C-alpha positions in Angstrom: 2.0 16.1 -16.4 3.7 19.3 -14.8 1.8 21.2 -12.3 2.7 24.7 -13.5 4.8 26.6 -15.9 7.6 26.8 -13.4 7.6 23.0 -13.1 8.0 22.8 -16.8 10.9 25.1 -16.8 12.5 23.2 -14.0 11.9 19.9 -15.7 10.1 18.5 -12.6 8.8 19.4 -9.3 12.1 19.2 -7.4 13.6 22.7 -7.4 17.1 21.2 -6.8 16.9 19.4 -10.2 16.9 22.4 -12.5 17.4 21.4 -16.1 18.7 24.8 -17.3 22.3 23.6 -17.5 22.5 24.7 -21.1 20.9 27.1 -23.5 19.4 24.3 -25.6 17.6 22.9 -22.6 16.3 26.4 -21.7 15.1 27.0 -25.3 13.5 23.5 -25.4 11.5 24.2 -22.3 10.4 27.5 -23.5 9.3 26.0 -26.8 7.2 23.4 -24.9 5.4 26.2 -23.0 4.7 28.1 -26.2 3.4 25.0 -28.0 1.1 24.2 -25.0 -0.2 27.7 -25.1 -0.7 27.6 -28.8 -2.6 24.3 -28.6 -4.9 25.8 -25.9 -5.5 28.8 -28.0 -6.3 26.6 -31.0 -8.8 24.6 -29.1 -10.5 27.8 -27.7 -10.6 29.4 -31.2 -12.1 26.4 -32.9 -14.8 26.1 -30.2 -15.7 29.8 -30.4 -15.7 29.8 -34.2 -17.9 26.6 -34.3 -20.3 28.3 -31.8 -20.4 31.4 -34.0 -21.2 29.2 -37.0 -23.8 27.1 -35.4 -25.6 30.3 -34.0 -25.4 32.2 -37.3 -29.0 30.8 -38.2 -28.7 31.6 -41.9 -27.0 35.0 -41.4 -24.4 34.9 -44.3 -22.4 37.7 -42.6 -22.1 35.7 -39.3 -21.4 32.5 -41.1 -18.7 34.0 -43.3 -17.0 35.6 -40.2 -17.1 32.2 -38.4 -15.7 30.4 -41.5 -12.8 33.0 -41.7 -12.0 32.5 -38.1 -11.9 28.7 -38.6 -9.6 29.3 -41.6 -7.2 31.5 -39.6 -7.1 29.1 -36.8 -6.2 26.3 -39.2 -3.6 28.4 -40.8 -2.2 29.2 -37.4 -1.9 25.5 -36.6 0.0 24.9 -39.9 2.4 27.7 -39.0 2.9 26.1 -35.5 3.6 22.7 -37.0 6.0 24.1 -39.5 7.8 26.1 -36.9 8.3 23.0 -34.9 9.7 21.2 -38.0 12.0 24.1 -38.8 13.4 24.3 -35.3 13.9 20.6 -35.3 15.8 20.8 -38.5 18.0 23.6 -37.4 18.8 21.8 -34.2 19.5 18.6 -36.1 21.7 20.2 -38.8 23.3 23.2 -37.1 23.6 22.6 -33.4 24.6 18.9 -33.8 26.3 19.4 -37.1 29.6 17.3 -37.6 32.7 19.3 -38.0 33.4 20.7 -41.5 35.7 18.1 -43.2 37.2 20.7 -45.5 38.8 22.6 -42.6 42.0 20.7 -41.5 42.4 20.2 -37.7 44.7 22.7 -36.0 47.4 21.7 -33.6 50.8 20.3 -33.4 
């Protein structure tokens, strides 16, 4: 486990081993940081919404507000998961795409 965000960007605790040699490594490191922050936000959001729901004591307005909060946190998690899938597919099919076979190679 990394000690800080800087360690995640570096790819370790040794500052001489920076893993920012390509834009894809940099983007991957930033994505990992954003996913970690989103996971933390999700956990905090669910805990707070659950607390609101448990302390509503039959008050329909408070219970509805807590249910809506839980609903939006779950929607956010779905969006985060879909974004990870979309980014993976883009990297798989665009960045690592094989050459277009319909274009003849150039050269002598």
